[in-house]
N, C-alpha and C positions, 0 to 999 in steps of 0.2 A: 555337880554331876549334871550331864545333859538329860533333860526329861524327854520322854518319847514324843510329847507334843511340841517339842521345840527343834526337832531334827531338821536342819535346813538341807537344801539340795546338795551343796558342796560336802556337807558332813555325811549324808547318805552315800554319795559317790565315793568319798574317801574310804569309808568302811567297806564298801563293795569291792573297790580295787584291792584293798589290803587282803581281802579273803580270796578273791578269784585270781588276782595277779600279784601274789606276794613277791617281795624283792628278795628272792632266795637264790639268785644266780642260775636258775634253771635254763638250760639251753633251749633255743627255738621258742623263746617267749619274749614278748614286747608289748607294751600298751602305752597309749597317750590319752590324756584328758583334753577336752576342748579348751581353746584359748580363753573362753569366757571365764573359766575358773582360775585364770592367772591374774585376774584383776584384784585390786585391793578390796573392793566392795562387791557383794553379791546383790543385795537389795539396798535401798537407800538407808544409810546410816547403819548398815549391817556388814561390818568388815569380814573378810575371809581370813581366819587366823593363819599365821605364817606356817604353823605345823600342818595345817590342812593343805595349803598350796604345795608344801614340800612333799607331802604324801602323794598328791595328784600329779606332780611333775614326772616326766616332761609333758609339754603342751604342744598341741598342733590342731589345726582346723581341718578335719578330714571328712570329705564328702562321701557318704555311703547311702545308696538309694537316692532320694531326692532331698536329703537334709544332712545335718551334721550331728552324729550321736555325741552324747556327753563323754563317752569313753569308747575307744575302739582298740582292740588288741588281738594278739595271737597267742594261744597257749593250749596245751592239753589239759583241760579242766578236770577237776576231781569228778569221779563218776556220779556223785550225788547231784551234780548240777546239769546232767544231760540224760536224755532218755536212752542213749546208746553210749557205750564206753569209748568207741573208736570211730574215727572218721578218716578212712584211708591211711596213708602214710604220713600225712601232714596234719599238724594241729589246726583246729578250726579258727576262722576269723570271727571274732565275737564283737557285737555292738551292744552297748548298754545305755539306756535312758534312765536318768535318776529323777525322782520327784521327792520334794520335801515340803514342809509347811511354808505357806506363803505369808505375807504380811498380815493379811486379813484371816488367816487360818485356812484350814482345808488343804487337801492334797489331791491333785488331779491325776489319779492313777490311771484311769481309763484313757486319758489323752496320751500318757506315757506308753500304754499298750499299743495304741494305734501308731505312734511314732516308731516304736520298736519294730512293729510289723513292716513298716516301710523299709527298714534297713535290711530285711530279708531278701530284697532284690539282689543284694551283693554280699551280704554277710552269711556265714554258715549257721550262726545261732544268734538270737537277739533276746534281750531281757529288759524288763522294767524293774528298777529297784526303788523301794519306798518304805517309809516307816511301817512296821509290821501291822500295827493296829489300824492303819488307814486302808489296808487292802480288803476290799469287800468281796463277797462271794460272786457278785455280778462281774467285778473286774477279773477275777480268776477264771470265770466261765468264758469271758471274752478272750482272755489270753490263751486258754486251751483251744478255743476254736481257731485262733489265728496262729497257733504254734509259737507263741511267745512265752518265754520263761518269766516267772515272777519271783523276786527276791525280797523277803521281808527283813528289814533292818531294825534292831531294837535299840534302846537307849544306851546299852553297854557296847554297842558296835557289833554284836553277833549278827551274822547273815544266814537266814534260813531259806532254802529253796522251797517255795510254796507250790510252784508249777515248774516243771522242767520241760524244755523244748526238745524236739527231734532235730538232729543236725541235718541240714540240707546242703546240697551242692548248688552253687550259684556262680554266675559270671563274676569276674573280679575287675573292678575299674582300675584305672591308673593310680588313683589315690589309695585304694585299698591295697594295691600291689606294693606300694611304698612301705606300708606297715608290715606286710608279709616279708618283704625284703629285710627289714630291720630285725625281724625275728629269726632270720637264718644265720648260719655260721659266717656269712659274708656281709651281714648288716653293719652299718657304720656306727661303731660304738667306740668308747674311749680306749678299749683294749685292742682295737683293730690293728692299726699301723703304728708301731713304736719306733720304726727305723725308716730312714728316708732314701735308701738305696736299694734298687731291685735285686742286686747281686746277693744281698743278705737273705732274701727269700728264695731265690733260685738255688742258693747253696744248701738250703735245708733238705730238699729231697735227695741231693747227692750225699749229704752226711747221713741221712736216714738209710739210704741204700748201702752205704759203706759197711763192711763187716765189723768195724770197730765201734766203740760206744759213740752214739750220735752226738751227745753233748760235747764230748771231748774233741771229736773231729771238727765240729762246727766252731767251737771256741778257738781252736788252734789254727784253723785254716780259712775261716770265713769271717766270723764276727763273735765277739765275746758275749753279746746280749742274746743268749740262747733262747730265753723265754719269749722275747720280742720277735725273734726270727721265726719261732714256731707259730706264734699267734698270727703273724702276718702271712705266713705260708698257708695257714688255714683259711684266712680271709680271702686270699687270692685263689683258693680252690686247688692248691697244690697237694695238700694233705687233708685227711679227715681225721677227726679225733675218735680214737677207740678207747676201750676201758683201760688198757695197759700202756699203749703207746700209739702215736699217730700212724696212719696207714697212707701210703701213696694213693692219690686219685689217678684217674686216667691222664689228667694234665700233668701231674707230678711224674708219672711214669714216662711221659713224653720228654720231659726235661732230662731225665736220666738217659733215655735213648739218645737224645741229642748229644749229651756229654760223651757217651760211648762211641758214637759215630764220629764225633769231632776230635776226641782225644785218645780213644782206644780204651780208656778205663776211667772210673770216677776218681781214682787217685791222681791221675794226670790232670784231670779237669780241676780238681781241688788245689793242685799245685799252682795252676794259673789264677784261681780265685785268690789264693794267698798273696800273689804278686799285686793284685789290684787294691789291697787294703790301703786306705788312706789317700787314694788318688782323688783329686778334686775334678778330674776331667769328666765330661759328660760320657756316660757309659756307652751309648750307641756309637760314639767316636773312639773311645778307648778300646772297645772290643766289639766291632761291628756285628759279628755273627751272634754273639751272646746278647748284644743289644736288640737284635731282631727277635730272639727268643723272649727277651724281657718285654718287648712290645706286644708279642702274641699273648703272653700271660696277663699283662696289664689290660690289654684290650678285652680279654675274657671276663674281666670284672665288670658287672652290670653298670655301675656308676660311670665308668669310663665311657661307655658307648653313648649314654645320654649326654654327658658333658660335651663330647666331640660333636655330636649331632647339633646341639644347640649353639656351640661356638661357630660351627660352619654356617648355620643359618644367620647368626649375627654378622658374620663376615659377608654373606650374600646381601645383607641389608645395609652394608656400608660401615659396620662397626668392626674394623680390622684388629683393633687392639683394645679389647674391653678390659675394664678394671674389675676387681672382685665385686664391687658394688653394682656395676653394670650387669654382670653375669647373674648375680642373685636376683636383681630386679627383673631381668628378662625371663629367667627360668621360672620364677614364682608365678608368672602369668599363666603358663600352661601346665606346670608341674608343681603346684604349691606345696603339697605334702612332702614330696620327695626332696624338694629344694630345702625346706626347713630341716628335715632329718639329715640331709647330707652336709649342710653348711653350718647350721646354728647349734651351739652347745645345748645339751638337754637340760640344763639347770633352770630352775624357776626364774632366777634373775635374768639370765640371757634371753629366754624366750618371752618373758613378760615385757622386757624392754623392746625387743625387736618386733613383737606382734601385738596388734590391738585385739580387742575382745572378739572381733569377727574374723580373725586370722589374717588381716591385712598387714603388710609390711610398714613399719615406721621407718621410712627411708632415712630420716635425719639421724637415726641411731646406728645405721649400718656402717658408719665411719669408724666405729670402735672395734679394733682388732680383737679385743678380748671376748667379743660375742661369738667368735667363730670356732669351729670344731677343728682342733689341731690336726687330727689324723687326715682331714680333707685338705685344709689350706696349706699345710706344711708337708706331711709325709706323702700323701697321695699325689699332690702336685709335684713334689720333687721326683717321684717315680715316673710321672708322665713326662717330666723334663728329661730324665736320664734315658727313657725309652724313645725319645725323639718326637713325642707328640705335642708337647707344649714348648714355647720358646723361652720361658723363664722359670726359675726355681721357685720353690715355696718358701714361706717364712713363718717362724713361730708367731703365734697370735700376739704376744707381748711386744714383738718388733714389727708387726704387720700394719701397714697403712692401706686399708682396703680401697681407698680412693685413688691410689696410684699403683697398686699391685696388679701386674699385667697377667692376663689369662689368654694371650694370643696363641693361636695354633702355629706350630713351626712351619707346617706346609699346608696352608689352606688350599682348597680346590677352587679353580676359576670357573666361571659360569659356562665357558665353552666345553670344559672337560665334563661338567655335570649335566650337559644337555641343554644349556641355555643358549642365548644368541651369541655368536662369536664376536 
């Protein structure tokens, strides 16, 4: 059994994450631990057990305030951890600094309080977590003064809120926005895109609007993978999940209106969808009008806009046909958190191989296709191809060669069109 006087920082953080961010499938929740905890060792000759790393995964190096918290996440926390129960309509962005016993003994709780306070420039709530017997009254007083929460962790892993913070509203940096995005219904997760053709997602609002049973209509006339089509339609913002059944969003309603205007009824539109099943042809060439609608829907997905902006900038800099490795290296310079979340699998193995303890890319590892997130490099890329945005299709990670996989824009803009010299 772990004694109270031997709780290390990774152990404290793992217990804290399990309590505040349980892996219970709650929607609108997501958390990452800093990449320093993905390493094999924490202190010299003190390995981080595999079960601790698994509990802390996924890893990313997220800047909040002037530093990098040990854990950052988004979740509607239990009321006992906050001085108020609600924070608007969105769950708060939470930053946590963990402190454990060092090689020479002692726990620097007050330093953790000051670090957590710095995170309040961009987080909505900040905490320091430490072995419960190491938290002094002076540390608690400082935390109360600075509006920092204090979490006491005991040897059994129980987490007790000793001081609870008020939730504050703050500006959100690009890095924190990436974590917020991951916590939304459109965040890039393993369940996001299971299919690689946009027609399968466009067909879901039509089947939902149809008076007959949605699942049967979709399976008979669009695609048999009903659950994947529903999940992808939600990630693209075409439907929102309700307690009993999904509801059309405004974008989903526009898809239905387009079908009615173009075909006169959703039945007629679905008849055409049925004719497209199994066609290998690029969708924007096979059905130009629906291809334009697919482009509009895919463009509304936030990750698409960032990808296209960066690919255009690469083109302007003379990189007309970037590989996947080129793109990841390029994007990581200005959007490190988003790049990691978008492209790299969230497993301990993938991120510990691809990232060093300071969050830097290990470029020599990026040639392994198995490190990459299939919903991005296969399904999302294929949809961008079918919508006429990218020039090449996607590939499954086990068949992917990142050093040759092309991410060129199909129609990049020239400098004269964009206001440059003719």
